[in-house]
C-alpha positions as MATLAB code, in Angstrom:
seq = 'MKKSHFKYIGIDPGVSGGLTSIDEEGNIIAVKCPKKVVDMAMTFQAAMGDTPPDNVKFLMERVWARPNNASSRAFTYGVNYGQWLGIAASLEVKTYTELPNNWMKWFKCPKGLESRDRKNWLKDKAKDLYPNIKKVTLAISDAILIGHYAKEEYFNEKE';
ca = [
      12.657   34.025  -16.747;
       9.914   33.100  -19.789;
      11.206   29.244  -21.247;
      11.154   29.426  -25.004;
       8.654   28.121  -26.622;
      10.930   27.340  -30.451;
      14.761   26.914  -30.388;
      16.495   28.111  -34.112;
      19.775   26.287  -35.378;
      21.033   27.556  -38.322;
      23.924   25.594  -39.717;
      26.278   25.731  -42.709;
      26.754   22.567  -42.995;
      30.207   23.223  -44.612;
      33.285   20.887  -42.907;
      34.681   24.501  -41.655;
      31.144   26.037  -41.021;
      28.625   25.796  -37.687;
      25.662   25.351  -36.132;
      23.912   28.182  -33.899;
      20.776   28.200  -31.901;
      18.630   30.829  -31.348;
      15.873   31.014  -28.622;
      13.495   33.384  -28.780;
      14.754   35.982  -26.119;
      17.025   35.985  -28.654;
      20.068   33.589  -26.779;
      22.427   32.481  -29.221;
      25.439   29.277  -28.748;
      27.444   29.266  -31.621;
      30.540   26.060  -32.215;
      31.809   25.433  -35.424;
      31.715   21.623  -36.863;
      32.772   19.020  -35.089;
      35.448   16.460  -36.863;
      33.659   13.646  -35.765;
      30.004   12.964  -36.328;
      29.296   11.162  -32.628;
      30.829   14.814  -31.291;
      28.128   16.774  -33.802;
      25.416   13.233  -32.915;
      26.077   15.864  -29.080;
      26.240   19.605  -29.950;
      23.218   18.721  -32.052;
      21.370   17.644  -28.269;
      23.421   20.203  -26.671;
      22.065   23.341  -29.119;
      18.666   22.184  -28.452;
      18.195   21.613  -25.124;
      14.972   20.993  -23.430;
      13.144   21.499  -26.504;
      11.532   18.921  -27.884;
      11.171   18.278  -31.303;
       8.229   19.724  -33.019;
       9.323   23.343  -31.392;
      13.300   22.621  -33.093;
      12.252   25.429  -36.327;
      15.532   24.014  -38.172;
      17.311   25.656  -41.197;
      20.749   23.910  -43.325;
      22.204   25.329  -45.632;
      21.808   24.091  -49.249;
      23.865   23.875  -51.643;
      25.575   21.240  -54.149;
      28.937   20.545  -55.102;
      30.255   23.087  -58.369;
      31.375   21.763  -61.236;
      35.226   23.165  -60.499;
      35.440   21.887  -57.233;
      38.328   18.917  -56.780;
      35.572   15.177  -56.586;
      37.852   14.900  -53.733;
      35.848   17.607  -51.515;
      32.102   17.676  -53.234;
      32.507   14.327  -52.028;
      33.435   16.201  -48.369;
      30.721   17.621  -48.283;
      28.195   16.054  -49.229;
      29.477   13.340  -46.441;
      29.201   16.112  -43.556;
      25.736   17.255  -45.080;
      24.473   14.015  -45.000;
      25.770   13.620  -41.292;
      23.421   16.555  -40.260;
      20.707   15.665  -41.963;
      20.158   11.953  -40.159;
      21.570   13.536  -36.505;
      18.312   15.922  -37.197;
      15.589   12.664  -38.822;
      17.177   10.272  -35.625;
      16.027   13.664  -33.185;
      13.300   13.480  -35.302;
      13.592   17.138  -36.474;
      12.457   18.354  -39.184;
      14.606   19.513  -41.704;
      14.326   22.448  -44.183;
      16.703   24.179  -46.884;
      17.771   27.115  -48.400;
      19.975   28.543  -50.275;
      23.466   30.002  -49.992;
      22.070   33.286  -52.484;
      18.194   33.527  -51.141;
      19.647   34.408  -47.617;
      22.335   37.233  -48.547;
      20.045   38.597  -50.349;
      17.352   39.111  -47.158;
      20.490   40.688  -45.080;
      21.330   42.834  -48.570;
      24.302   41.255  -48.775;
      25.863   43.273  -51.746;
      26.383   41.453  -55.747;
      29.520   40.609  -56.775;
      31.926   40.692  -53.530;
      34.809   38.503  -54.514;
      34.598   34.733  -51.963;
      36.924   36.417  -49.114;
      35.517   39.199  -49.845;
      31.594   38.056  -49.494;
      33.111   36.043  -46.783;
      34.252   38.803  -44.524;
      31.610   41.015  -44.828;
      29.242   37.991  -43.471;
      30.894   37.898  -40.536;
      31.201   40.744  -39.798;
      27.051   41.410  -40.308;
      27.392   38.154  -37.508;
      29.359   40.564  -35.010;
      26.722   43.222  -35.598;
      23.982   40.858  -35.177;
      25.103   39.269  -32.195;
      28.218   41.453  -30.368;
      27.865   39.575  -27.001;
      30.298   36.174  -29.131;
      32.816   36.556  -27.357;
      34.968   35.212  -30.509;
      32.509   35.101  -34.161;
      34.617   33.691  -36.366;
      34.478   32.245  -40.592;
      33.717   29.366  -38.755;
      30.971   29.921  -37.894;
      29.931   33.873  -39.357;
      27.081   32.268  -41.858;
      26.002   29.309  -38.800;
      25.059   32.673  -36.740;
      23.408   34.081  -40.547;
      21.411   31.360  -40.843;
      19.736   30.936  -37.269;
      18.869   34.890  -37.369;
      17.307   34.678  -40.817;
      15.239   31.001  -40.456;
      14.299   33.329  -36.745;
      13.697   36.180  -37.920;
      12.483   35.904  -41.377;
      12.620   32.129  -42.870;
       9.829   30.198  -40.665;
       7.806   33.750  -40.455;
       6.969   33.083  -43.811;
       6.017   29.202  -43.655;
       3.557   28.903  -41.181;
];
């Protein structure tokens, strides 16, 4: 069996988000974001496996607090985002970020959907792409799509 040269890690950095790791053969793991930072770090390391940091292609969704977000919610989001950045830096993995509109547009997600309908559309897309994942949830569906986008599109443009 050929060993993968690259691992593609995609993260939806929200507290209710997740992490996905995909290798060049299409083997995938997808997990909900752990609640504790130490568990987040162990999850990231497990996703890397024995892949050297230079061969890890890490893409995280880049979003910001919106004016209608409560300040505590925005702070919680920012903490989680910063923790993922710190974990990647401590493992010497370069972080790339992408706006949600860009990766969603690549998947041809219909514009103008209500939030719940958009989330369900994205979840169905993730299920279609990776039917071997036993249970695709809202918590991991965006991470799955971000990881797939990283592997199939984002890093192809950057190299």
